[in-house]
C-alpha positions in Angstrom: -10.5 -22.2 19.7 -9.7 -24.1 16.5 -8.9 -20.8 14.7 -6.6 -19.8 17.6 -4.8 -23.2 17.4 -4.5 -22.8 13.6 -2.9 -19.4 13.9 -0.4 -20.8 16.5 0.4 -23.7 14.3 0.9 -21.5 11.3 3.2 -19.2 13.3 5.3 -22.1 14.4 5.4 -23.6 10.9 6.5 -20.3 9.3 9.4 -19.7 11.7 10.4 -23.4 11.5 10.3 -23.4 7.7 12.4 -20.2 7.5 15.0 -21.7 9.9 15.0 -25.1 8.0 15.5 -23.5 4.6 18.4 -21.5 5.8 20.1 -24.3 7.7 19.4 -27.1 5.2 19.4 -25.2 1.9 19.3 -27.5 -1.2 22.5 -28.0 -3.2 23.5 -25.0 -5.3 22.4 -25.5 -8.9 19.9 -28.2 -8.1 16.3 -28.0 -9.3 15.0 -27.1 -5.8 17.6 -24.5 -5.4 16.6 -22.8 -8.7 12.9 -23.2 -7.8 13.3 -21.6 -4.3 15.6 -18.9 -5.7 13.1 -17.8 -8.4 11.7 -14.4 -7.5 8.1 -15.2 -8.7 8.1 -18.4 -6.5 9.2 -16.3 -3.5 6.5 -13.7 -4.1 3.7 -16.2 -4.7 4.7 -18.3 -1.7 4.7 -15.3 0.7 1.4 -14.1 -0.7 -0.3 -17.4 -0.3 1.0 -18.1 3.2 0.3 -14.7 4.6 -3.0 -14.3 2.8 -4.1 -17.5 4.5 -2.7 -16.3 7.9 -4.9 -13.2 7.5 -8.0 -15.3 7.0 -7.1 -17.4 10.0 -6.6 -14.3 12.2 -10.0 -12.9 11.1 -11.7 -16.2 12.0 -10.1 -16.0 15.4 -10.6 -12.3 16.3 -13.8 -11.6 14.4 -16.4 -14.1 15.5 -20.1 -13.2 14.7 -20.5 -12.1 18.3 -17.6 -9.6 18.0 -19.5 -7.5 15.5 -22.2 -7.0 18.1 -19.8 -5.1 20.4 -19.0 -1.4 20.4 -17.0 0.4 17.7 -14.1 0.7 20.2 -14.2 -3.0 21.0 -14.0 -3.8 17.2 -11.1 -1.4 16.8 -9.2 -3.1 19.6 -9.8 -6.4 18.0 -8.5 -5.2 14.7 -5.4 -3.8 16.4 -4.9 -7.2 18.2 -5.2 -9.1 15.0 -2.8 -6.7 13.2 -0.3 -7.0 16.1 -0.4 -10.8 15.8 0.1 -10.6 12.1 3.1 -8.3 12.4 4.6 -10.4 15.2 4.4 -13.6 13.2 5.7 -12.0 10.0 8.5 -10.2 11.9 9.5 -13.4 13.7 9.9 -15.2 10.4 12.0 -12.4 8.9 14.1 -12.1 12.0 14.8 -15.8 12.1 15.7 -15.8 8.5 18.1 -12.8 8.9 19.8 -14.2 12.0 20.2 -17.6 10.4 22.2 -15.7 7.6 24.4 -14.1 10.3 23.1 -10.5 10.0 20.4 -8.2 11.2 17.2 -7.6 9.3 17.6 -5.2 6.3 16.0 -4.1 3.1 15.2 -7.7 2.0 13.2 -8.4 5.1 11.4 -5.0 4.8 10.4 -5.9 1.3 9.1 -9.3 2.4 7.0 -7.6 5.1 5.5 -5.3 2.5 4.6 -8.3 0.4 3.1 -10.0 3.5 1.1 -6.9 4.3 -0.4 -6.7 0.8 -1.2 -10.4 0.9 -3.1 -9.8 4.1 -5.3 -7.3 2.3 -6.2 -9.9 -0.2 -6.8 -12.4 2.6 -9.2 -9.9 4.2 -11.1 -9.6 1.0 -11.5 -13.4 0.7 -12.7 -13.6 4.3 -15.2 -10.8 3.8 -16.8 -12.6 0.9 -17.1 -15.8 2.9 -18.4 -14.1 6.0 -20.5 -11.5 4.2 -18.6 -8.6 5.8 -17.7 -6.8 2.6 -18.6 -3.3 3.7 -16.7 -3.5 7.0 -13.5 -4.9 5.3 -13.9 -2.4 2.5 -14.1 0.5 5.0 -11.0 -0.8 6.9 -9.0 -1.2 3.7 -10.0 2.3 2.5 -8.6 3.7 5.7 -5.5 1.4 5.8 -4.5 2.0 2.2 -5.2 5.8 2.3 -3.0 7.8 -0.1 -1.5 9.6 2.9 0.1 6.3 3.8 0.7 4.7 0.4 2.1 7.9 -1.1 5.1 8.3 1.2 5.8 4.5 0.9 5.8 4.9 -2.9 8.1 7.9 -2.8 10.6 6.0 -0.6 10.4 2.8 -2.8 10.9 4.8 -6.0 13.8 6.8 -4.7 15.5 3.9 -3.0 15.1 1.6 -6.0 16.8 4.1 -8.3 19.6 5.4 -5.9 20.1 2.5 -3.5 20.7 5.1 -0.8 18.3 4.9 2.1 19.3 8.4 3.3 18.5 10.0 0.0 15.2 8.1 -0.2 14.2 9.1 3.4 15.2 12.8 2.8 13.0 13.1 -0.4 10.2 11.2 1.3 10.2 13.7 4.1 10.2 16.6 1.7 7.3 15.1 -0.2 5.3 14.9 3.0 6.2 18.5 3.9 5.0 19.6 0.4 1.5 18.2 1.1 1.2 19.5 4.7 -0.7 22.7 3.5 -3.2 20.5 1.7 -3.6 18.2 4.8 -4.2 21.4 6.9 -6.9 22.5 4.5 -8.5 19.1 4.8 -8.5 19.2 8.6 -9.8 22.8 8.7 -12.5 22.0 6.1 -13.7 19.1 8.2 -13.8 21.1 11.4 -15.7 24.0 9.8 -18.1 21.9 7.8 -16.7 22.7 4.3 -16.4 19.0 3.6 -19.2 16.5 4.4 -16.8 13.6 5.3 -13.2 12.6 5.4 -13.3 11.3 1.8 -14.9 14.4 0.3 -17.5 12.1 -1.2 -19.6 15.0 -2.5 -18.2 15.9 -5.9 -18.9 19.7 -5.6 -16.7 19.9 -2.5 -13.7 18.6 -4.4 -12.6 21.3 -6.9 -11.3 23.8 -4.4 -9.4 21.1 -2.5 -8.0 19.7 -5.7 -6.9 23.2 -6.8 -4.9 23.5 -3.6 -3.4 20.1 -4.2 -2.5 21.2 -7.8 -0.7 24.3 -6.4 1.2 22.2 -3.8 2.2 19.7 -6.6 3.4 22.6 -8.7 5.4 24.1 -5.9 7.0 20.8 -5.1 7.9 20.2 -8.8 9.4 23.6 -9.1 11.5 23.0 -5.9 12.6 19.6 -7.2 13.8 21.0 -10.6 15.4 24.1 -9.0 17.4 21.9 -6.6 18.7 19.6 -9.4 17.2 16.5 -7.7 17.8 13.0 -8.9 15.9 12.0 -12.1 13.6 9.6 -10.2 12.6 12.5 -7.9 11.9 14.8 -10.8 9.9 11.9 -12.4 7.5 11.5 -9.5 7.2 15.2 -9.1 6.3 15.6 -12.7 3.9 12.7 -12.6 2.2 14.1 -9.5 1.8 17.5 -11.2 0.3 16.0 -14.3 -2.0 13.7 -12.4 -3.2 16.5 -10.1 -4.1 18.6 -13.2 -5.9 15.8 -14.9 -7.9 14.8 -11.8 -8.9 18.4 -11.2 -10.0 18.8 -14.8 -12.0 15.5 -14.6 -13.6 16.6 -11.4 -14.7 19.9 -12.8 -16.1 18.0 -15.8 -18.2 15.9 -13.6 -16.2 12.7 -12.8 -15.2 11.9 -9.2 -11.9 10.2 -9.8 -10.6 7.8 -7.1 -7.4 9.1 -5.6 -7.1 6.0 -3.5 -6.7 3.9 -6.6 -4.6 6.4 -8.5 -1.7 6.7 -6.0 -0.5 3.0 -6.0 -1.1 2.7 -9.8 1.1 5.8 -10.3 3.8 4.2 -8.2 3.6 1.0 -10.3 3.9 3.0 -13.5 7.0 4.8 -12.3 8.6 1.8 -10.6 8.4 -0.3 -13.8 11.4 1.7 -15.0 13.7 0.8 -12.0 12.4 -2.2 -10.2 10.1 -4.9 -11.6 10.3 -6.7 -8.3 9.0 -3.7 -6.4 5.9 -3.6 -8.5 4.3 -6.5 -6.7 3.2 -4.9 -3.4 1.9 -1.7 -5.0 0.1 -3.6 -7.8 -1.7 -5.8 -5.2 -2.4 -2.7 -3.2 -4.0 -1.0 -6.2 -6.3 -4.0 -6.8 -7.2 -4.3 -3.1 -8.0 -0.6 -2.6 -9.9 -0.5 -5.9 -12.1 -3.3 -4.7 -12.5 -1.5 -1.4 -13.6 1.8 -2.8 -16.3 0.2 -5.0 -17.7 -2.1 -2.2 -17.6 0.7 0.3 -19.8 2.7 -2.0 -17.4 5.6 -2.3 -16.7 5.2 -6.0 -18.1 3.5 -9.1 -16.1 1.2 -11.2 -15.8 3.9 -13.8 -14.4 6.4 -11.3 -11.8 3.8 -10.1 -10.9 3.1 -13.8 -10.4 6.8 -14.3 -8.0 6.9 -11.4 -6.1 4.0 -12.9 -6.0 5.6 -16.4 -4.8 9.0 -15.2 -2.2 7.6 -12.9 -0.8 5.2 -15.4 -0.7 7.9 -18.2 1.0 10.4 -15.9 3.6 7.9 -14.8 4.4 6.7 -18.3 4.6 10.4 -19.6 7.0 11.3 -16.8 9.2 8.4 -17.6 9.2 9.3 -21.3 10.1 12.9 -20.6 13.0 12.0 -18.4 
């Protein structure tokens, strides 16, 4: 009951605070106006507030008795907690936008991304207190899967460079289309028993899959260069091709590189050239998913570090070439 009341109080406080700051903004040029206008203050404030909200939601929805229920019951609880989080964050952003006399836009979307990554950190904090590290690590591994983070990264990269949502969406769709054959191979492999699990945890099962990913990355890069795409698109196409080649080579050599960690790090390496602000959610995502993969037992620290190194090197190389 106390956790539920805490969540309700936080929701009311967040919305009220957003409305108050818009209606009674400090005088322009004052110390408080400069403080509230500083980007780092904005990012840290959102991260602390919504990381704390995630902890409160976990304490409400995931009591010790909840873990004794069925898997379906736990999944429904997770969806309920996520829905509460999105509703509270969305209400604050909607209040803020309407108070400014407009509908929610890119600014509010960015804040929601920051809030979401802060929630991941909050989950990690809660897992250490409640001794539920494996369950949270497994959930974060699924939530922050490259199949979800990759398209978000492509959109963020393209939009930050072009400021055209239509162009960003178009290239995001094309990047998803490019990996559909690899996704089909993954699904068929799981159904026919070629792969032992969804994460291809057995290293010897990875080379053939990675070779297919390398071919897809090469085809996408060729299409991007042939179509005279924007520089930012050619950048992430080249980075993806280089990273795919290096990961495949490392796997053949005996190292099971973490793709979960590599994808957000690669986005950070490329975004650094166009948007320092946009680095925040992907950097936090990289840290959270790296923690998750190690504590879930899917990768060692060395394998995660290899993912970071390959992604960072590929991103920096692509930026230097272009």
